[in-house]
N, C-alpha and C positions, 0 to 999 in steps of 0.2 A: 349826216351825223356819223361820225366814226365810233363804232362800238367795239370795245376791246374784246376779242374772242378768247375764251379759255382754251387751253390746249386740250384736245380730246383724249390725249394719252394720260394726263395727270390723274383724273378720277379712276381710270382703269388700273393704273399702277397702285393707287392708294387702296382700291378695293382688293387687288391681288395681295398687297402687303398685309392688309388686315386679315384676309383669309388665311394667309400663310402663318401669321402670328397665332391666330386662333387654332389652327391645326397643330402648331407646336405645343400650345398650351394643353390642348386635348390629349395629345400623345404623351406629354409629360405627366399629365394627371393619370392617364391609364397606366404608364410605367410605374409611377409612384404608388398607385393603387395596388398593382400586382406585387410590388416589393413589400408594401405594408401588409398585404394579405398573406403573402408567402411567409413573412416573418412572424405574423401573428396567428397563422393557421395551426401551429403546434402549441399545446399548452406549456406553460412554464412548470417544470417539475420541481417538487420539493427535494431537498437533499436527502436522498435515501438510496436503497439498493435492493436488488433481488438476486439471489444466487441459486444455482442448481442444488437441491438437497443432496447430501452425500449418497443416500440409498438409491437415488435415481440416476447416478452416474453409471453408465453401462460397464459391465465387467466382461471384456471381450476374450474369446478364445482365439487361438491361432486361425487365421483365415476369416474371422468374423468381422462384421461391420456394426457400427452403432451410431446413434444420434442423440444429442441432448440439447435442451434449450431452456431459456429463462427469459422472462419479459418484465420490463418496468416502463411505465409511461407510454405504452404503445410500441416501444422498441424491443425487438426480440433478437437475442443472440442465439445462434444455432451452430453447433459444432458437429461435424461428421468425420468419422475416421474409420480406417480398416486396419486391423492387426494382421500383418503379413503372415501367410501360411507357414513361412520358413522360421517364424519366431521360436526359439528354443523354449522348452517348458520352464527352464530355470530363469528365464527373463520375464516371465509373466508378473505384472505389477498391478496394483489397483489403478483404476481409472481407464482413460483412453489414450492412445498414442498422440503425442503432441503434433505429430506429422499428419495433420488432417486439414479440413477446410472450415474456417470460422467466418460466418456471415452475420450481418445485422440487417434486419428489415424493419421498415416503418411505413405503413400504408402501402403504396405501390412502389416504394423505393427499396433498393437492396444494395448493400455494399459488401464486397469480399475483402476481408482484412489481411494485411501482410502476415506471413508466417514468422514465427520466432526465428532468430538467427541460427539457432541450433535446435531443430525440432526432433533430433534423433534419439536422445538419451533420456527423455522424460515422458511421463504420461499425465494427462490433465486430471487433477483431483479437486480443482476449484474453478468455477466460471460464474462471474457476476456481471450484471448490468448495473452501473453506479452513476447516479447524478451526484457528483462531488460537491456541488453547490446548487442553488436555484438556477436552473438552465433548461433550455429546450432540448438539447441533444446530449444524452448521457454517455458516459464512457463505458468501456468494457475491460474487465480484468480476468485473466486466466492465470492459473498457476500449475506448473508441472512439478512432479516429484520424481527425483532421480533414483529413488529406491534404496538409499543408504540407511544405515541404522539410525543415525541422527541427522541425516542430510540428504538431499537438499531440496527445498522448495525454490522454484525458479519462476518468478512472476513476469508477466508481460502485460503492459497497460496501454490501452488505446484511447485517444480522445478524438473528437470530431473536428476536422479542419474545415471551417466555413468557407475559406477562400477557395479551396480545391474541391469542396463537396465530397470529402472522403474521410475515412478513419485512418489515423496515422499512429505509429508507435511512439510513445513518449518515454517508455522504459522497457528495456528488454534485458533480463538477467539470465537468459538461457545459455549464452556462450560458456564453454568450459573455462574455469579459472576467471570468471567475471569479477572484476575489481569494483566492488560497490563503495562509493565514497561515503555512504550513509550507514549508520548502524542498522543491523538487520538480523532477525532470528531466522536462520535458514532451516530450522527444524519445524517451526510453526508457520512461517510465512507471514503474510499480511492478513489482518482481521479488519474488515470494514467496520467502522464505528461511527454512528451518527453523534456528532457533538454540536449542539446548537444548530446553526444553518449550514453546516458542512459535514461531509463524510470524510473522516480521516482514516488513514491506514495505520492500525496499531500493530506494533511489533516489539521486539526487544533487542538489546545490545548483546549479541552473542560473544563478544570479547570476554564476557564473564563466565561463559558456559563451562569451561574446563580450567579456568585460571586458579580457582581456589577449592576445587573439589570435583568429583565425578559429575557427569551430566545430570543425573537424577538427584545429585546432592546440591544443585545450584539453582538459583533464581536469576532473573535478568532485570536490569533497570528498564523502565518503560520508555518506549520511543513512539512518537506520533508524527506521521508524515502527512503533509498536504500534497495534493497532486495538481499540477498545472501543465500547460504546454511545454514548459521548460523542464519537466520531470518532477522530482521529489524535493520537498523542502521540509527540513526538520523543524517542527513547530512545538516540540515538547514543552519548553518553558512557558508557552502561552496558556497551558492548561494545568495549572498547579493543583487543582482539585483531583484530577485523575492521577497525577504523579504521587500526590499524598496518599491516595487510596492504595496505590501499588506499594508504596513504602510501608504503610501500616500492615499490609498483608505479609510482606517479607519480614518485617520486624517481629511479628507474632511467631512466624516459623523459626526465626533466629533464637528467640527466647525459649521456645519449646526445645530447640536443639541444645541450648546451654543447660537447661534443666535436666535433659536426658543424660548429658555427659556427667552431671553431678549426682546421678542416681535418683533424681526427683521426678523423672518422667519416663515414658516408654523407651525401651532400649533400642528400638528399631529406627529411631529418628537419626538422620545423618548428622555429622559434625556441623557446627554453626558457621564455618568459614565461608562456604558457598552462598550463605544467606546474608551474612554481615556485609560482604563486599558490595553487592548491588544495592543494599539498603543505604549505605553511605553515599553511593553515587546518586540515588534518587534524592536523598536529602540535600546533596550539593546542588542539584538542579533547582531545588526549592529555595536555595540560599541559606540552608540550615546546616551546612557542612561542619562548621565549628562545633555546634552542639552534638551532632552525630559523632564526631571524632572524639569528643570528650567521653561519650558512652563507650566507645571502643577502648580507650585508654583505661577506663574504669574496669571493664571486663578483664583486661590484661592484668591490671593490678590485683584483681581478685583471684588470679590464677586460672581463669576459665578459658584462656587462649594460649596455653603453654606450647612451647616449641615441640615437646614430645607428642602432644595431641595433634598438632598441626602436621608433623611428619607421619604419624599413624594414619591420618585421614587422607593425606595427599602425596606422601613420600617427598615433600619439599623440605629441604634443610633450612634452618634459620627461623627467624621470627615472622609470624603472620602479619603482625602490625607493621613491621618494617617493609615487608613485601607489598602489603596493601597500599601503604602511603606512596611508595615508589610507583606502583601501578597507576594509582589515581592521578598523580602529578604528571607522570610521563605522557599519558594520553589526555591530559587537560580536562579531566572530569571535575576536579575540585581545586583548581589553581586559585590561590588567594584565600582559601577557606580552611585549609588544614596545614 
């Protein structure tokens, strides 16, 4: 009887293939497990921030060195710098030289962050670790101050790049004559503000700072910026409650100024022009520009915005109302509303 013999190689190949597939499955499971573990080993941080308190920022003397740090969610930003011994006494400023070393540590990992493009003319007076949204890896913001009377704060913002496992700059305003496409108050800089599930950077539009009065005689329209790998995004219109609160505060100051000019209030309050202009801009952001403009025209009709008063307060010839309207329309603050 002829019995058909099976090939002795077939079971061996089958067993080998089965073992190989099993090995691949195990390896894949291990890799997946490592990936999942590494991705879930860090807690998800709520949108919040932690900054170095102003009094804890070292005040260096020539030749001195200092360190400051702040921590949020297990991430610690540390800045170390030395003030050169050759620094003239008249160049001493608050804070620490921007030309230092900024590192971020978490557990056993450490990252050295790239320096600002121009670290020579500023000293750090703000350093924060910020989770701009719910995330595992917070960003870092530092601001340098150039030492002018009303200028300038120069922010640098870093976010974590997961692809390259490092921190990268997403905003650097340190270069001289930096052209910022967004409205910014270079006297106050950015103020981190928790709004819902995000940390936004609050600032103002300093186009208004000297336009209708001295710096101390002026307010600024509110500006809120969101931070992403692409840089800044102006999200001010998305937060009408905050804009309205800013508008109410400015309007109160404007009314106090109007009363002061008519003798019904303290005489040391500045003229109302530097308050009224940003108030209208805020109201236009809220879509209430037409109503605000009617209030301006009413004040003009009552003689409270006279050309003589405007010239006395600003040395600007002509009509405040005409100048304000041209300003608001030229820079597209209130187009279609006034």
